[in-house]
N, C-alpha and C positions, 0 to 999 in steps of 0.2 A: 504494500500500500504506500503510495506516495504521500508527501505532506499535504498536497492539495486535495487528494482523495479523502484523507483523514479529516481535513477541515470541512469538506462537504458533508461527510457522514455526521460529524458533530453538529454542524448547523442544522441538519435535518432532525436529529434525535434530541437536541437540546433546546429546540424552539418551544417556548412556553405554550401550553395548551395543545400540543401536538402529541398524541399518544401513539402506542404501537399499532393500533388498528388503522388510524389515519395514515401513518407512515407506510404501512403495507399497501394500502390503497394507492398511494402516490407512486410507490415503486412498481406496483403491478401495472399502473396506467402509463407511466413515463419512462421507466427504466432506472438507471443509476441516479444517485443523488445529484450529480452534475447536470443531468437532463431535467430532473425535477426543478432545480434552481434556475434553469434557463426559461421556465415557463412564465407566462404573464399571469397576473392575478386572476383574470377571467378564466384562463385555462385551468389553473389550480382549483378554482371554485367548482369545477366539475367533480372533484373528489372530496374537498374539505370546505369548511365554512369561510366566509369572507374575512372574519377576524383571524382565523388560522393562517390564511393566505398572506395577509398583511404582516403578521408576526414572522412568517417564514421569509418574506422578501425584504424585511427591514430589520436585520439583526442588530443588537445593541453591542456596546463596547464589552460588556461582560462575556458575551459569547466569543468575541474575538480573543479575549484573554484566555478563555478556556481552550480554544483551539491551539494557541501557542503553548500553553502549559502542558497539554496532553501530548503534543509532539515531543516536547522536551522530556516528559516522563517516560514515554515509550522508548526513548533512545538513551536512557541513563540508568539502566538496571545495574545494581552492584553485583559483580560476579560472586557466586556462580548462577545468579538468578537471571531470568529472562522475562520480558513483558510482551504482551501481545494484545491486539485489538481484533476481534472477529466480528464480522457483519453478515447479515443475511445474504446468502449466495456464495459466501466464502466456502471453499471445499473443506476447510478445517472446522467449520461451524458444527457444534455437537448434533449429530443426527437425532438423538433422543429428543431434543427440544423441538426439532422440526415436526415431531409427531404430536406436539401439544397444541392447544387452542390459541395460545398467546406467546409465541416465541419472541424474545426481545430482538430489536433490530440491531443492537450492538452489545457486545460483551467485552469486558476488560478481564485479562487473566495475568496473574503473576505465578511463577513457579520455577523450579530448578531447570536449568538449560537442557538437562538430559531428557526432560519430558517434553519440552517445547521446541527443541532444536535438533531433531534427529536427522540422520543422513538423507532421508527422503524429503526433508524440509516439510514434513507433514505432522500435524498434531494428532496423535492417536488417542481418542477418548476411550476410557476404559470400557471394555465390552461387558464387564461384570461389576455392577455397582449396586449398593443398597443404601437407602437413606435411613438415618437414625436420628430421631428427635425426641424431645421430652421436656420436662419441667426445668425451669431455671432454679428452682429450690427443691432438688430431689432429696429423697431419703438416702442415707448412706448405702443401703442395699441397692437402691435404684442406680446410683452413680457407679457402684461396683459392677452391677449387671451390664451397664452400658459399656464400661471399659472392657469387661471380659468378652462380651459378644463381638465388639470391634476387633479385639486382638485375634479371636478365632477366625473371623471373616477375612481379615487381611492376610493371615498366614495361609489361607486357602486361595489367595489371588483375587479377592473381592475388594473393591475400593469402597470406603465408607464416605457417604455424603452427609454433611450436616451444616449448621448455620452459624457456628462460632459464638453462640450465646453462652452464658454461664450455665452451670448445671450439667444436664444430660448431654447437650451438644459438646461442651468442652471435654467431658469424660469420654465420649465416643471418639473425638479427634485424638485425645491423648492415648487411648488404647490402641487406635490404629497406628499412631506413630511408634509406639513401643514395639509393634510387631512388623514394622516396615521391612520389606525384603529387598527393595531396590529394583524389583522386577516390573513394578507398575506404580503409579501414584497411590500412596497409601490412603490418602483422604483428600476430599475436595470440600473447601469451606465456601459456601455461597453467602455473601454478606449483603447487608441492607444499607450500606453507606458507599461513598466513593472508595475505590480500591486503594487510595492513598491514605485511608483512615482505618483505624482499628477500634471497633466498639464491641464490647466494653473494653476500657483501657486495661483492665486486669488480664485480658487475654492477649496482650501485646507479644509476650514471649512465645505463647502458643502459636500465634499467627506466623511468627518468624520460622518456627519449626515446620509448620504446615507448608510454607513456601519452599522449604528445603526438601520435603518428602512428598509433596503433592501439589495441589493448585489452590489458589484463592481466586474466586470468580465474582464479578459484580456487573450488573447492568446499569449501575448509576455512575454518572460522570464524576470526574475528580472533584474533590471538595464537598461532595454531597454529605451533609451531616446526618446523624442518626434520627431521622424523622419517623414518628410512630407509624404513619401510613405506609411506609416503604417495606416494613418487615413482613406483614402478611402477604404483600405482593411478591416479595422474593421467595416465599415458600413454594410457589408454583415451580420455581427452578430447582429447588431441592428435590421435590417430588419428581420433576420431569427428567432429571439427569440419572435416575435410578430405576431399576426394574421393580422395586417395591419399597415400601416405607414401614419401618419398625418404630412404633411408639413405645418407649421404655416406661415412662411415667408421665402422666398429664392430669391436670385438674379438669373439671368439666368445662370451664371457660379458659381455653388454652390455645395459643397459636399452633401447638402441635396437632390439635384436632383440625385446624384449618389445613395444615399440610396433608393430613390423612384424607380429608375430604377431596382436596385437589388431586391427590394420587388416585383416588377412586374414580374421579371424573375423567382422569387421563387414561383410565383402563389399566392402572397399575395395582398390584396387590398391596393390601394393608394388613399389618401384623401388630399385635399388642401383647405386652407382658402383663399378666395379672399381678395383683398385689394384695396387701391387707385391705379388708373391708373397712378398716378404721382410718386409713390413710387418705387424705384429700388428694394426694398425688396419684392415687390408683383409680379414682372414680372415672376419669376420662378414658382410661384403658378399658375399664369394665363396660363403659357405654359403647365403645367401639366394638368390643367382642359381641355385645348384644345385637349390634347392627350388622354383624357378619364378618368382622375382622377375625383373622385366624389367631387363636390363643397360642402363644409361644412360650415354651419352657426351655428350648435349646435351639442351636443353629440348625439342627436337622429338621425342626418343624418348619423353618423358612424354606429350606431346600426342597422339601416335599412339594411345595407350591411353586417354587422357582427353580426348576431343574437346570435352567440356563446358567445359573450361578455355579453349578457343578463343582463339588469338592474334589480335589486331587486325592486326598486320603481322608478317612473319617477323622473328625476333630477329636482330640484327646483332651479331657478335662484337666485343668491345671490342678496340681496337687501341692498343697502347702503344708509344711510341717513346722511346728513350733515347739521349742523346749518348754516343758512345764515349769512355771516359775516356782521359786522356793516358797514353801508354805502353802502350796496348792496341790491338789492331787487330781489326776485325770477323772477319777470317779466323781469327785465333788464338782468338777467343771461340767461333766456330762449331765449331772443332776440339775445343776443350775441352768444350763443351756436348754434342757428339756422344759424346765419351768418357765423360761423366758418365752419359748415359742418364737414366732417370727413377727409378731405384732409389737409395736412400741408399748412399754409397760413401765409403771412407776415403782418406786421402792416399796411403798406400802403394799401394793398388790403382790410383789415378789415375796415380801415377808410373809404374807398370808399363805401363799402357795407353798413355800418351802419350809416355813417354821424357823428360818434363820434370822438372827437378830440383825438390825439395820447396820451396825458397825461392821459385822462380819461380811454382810452382803456387799457393802461398799468396797471392802478389800478384794473380795473375789471378782466383783465386776471390774475393778481397776485392772486386775491381772488379766482378765479376759479381753479388756479393751487394749491392753498393751500387746497382746498376741494377735490382735486383729479379728477376734471372734465376736466382739460386741462393740456397738457404737453408742456414744452418749449423744442424746438428742436434746434440743431446747425444751425447756419446761420440766427438767428433771426426769426425763424418760430415757429408757435404754432399749436397744433393739439388737437382737441376734442377727449376725450377718451369715448368709449362706455361703458356703465355699463355692468358688467359681473356677 
């Protein structure tokens, strides 16, 4: 893409009030952006409104600054990273998005050069990808599940797609990075800001790791801040880039349920991990299951519905061992863990269930917490963590 071609695409896609649908109408009617911009206002009004035509034909100074900044950004990637701008009609444009109802006219991508600069000069989008989404405030078990599922998927050659949000998204990305093989992008982060920004800031280091082992993708122009309305919109890209969507944890009013709905509308499979009936983070997953999403307890449950993801070898569960701390016995731990169950529980309830005094319970719970078998939750609650 030449500098002038990039400028034309940015002018077309950054014009206020001109959405993807209108842009596609213009491209279908007149061809490339250079041809669109050569039309008169009357000719443009055969596809778009008079106000939209005037905005397109009379760009402001802010748009010219964006054009200059984007060309500079595109050609200043720090090694070993590479930056790319893809547009509709580009042979490298993700084919999975072309199958969706609203493919963006332009995509920004950042990633390691080995993924974006291969000998054939072609960008090979992963043929096996699964979206993983969920609560920004997950339970410890939910975060652990997301991490473990992502690790298993990536070890089997599946790319994990998520949204770089706090909570389940971050855990999924982290698990994917921990299992990165170097054979394909481990994870793709689809963000709701300009690609030159990281939101939330707490995920800045995670975003840098994703760029090294996968891709960061955005349809928003440079400098776009974290606007609330952009995040539900970007969810269609998370769902669209994958064969299916796994919801790990979600409340009933959740952006994750938006992603699941979009996946279903796009003809993609939807999966959900059940949880405690007492946890608000599980209610969205339970609602999805009632609506027909597949209940998932293991990666194999996903592969039964998505054989195209095909495992090279059956996944092996991770086995962790921990030394029994001094002053604690395995028998005591097993009894307390059984009394805990897998729902959050307070000290008084545990005391009634076990007959152990509060002081002794606190010591045993601390020991189990240190070995990663129990998590301490807000409100003085404790939760047993399932091995993954």
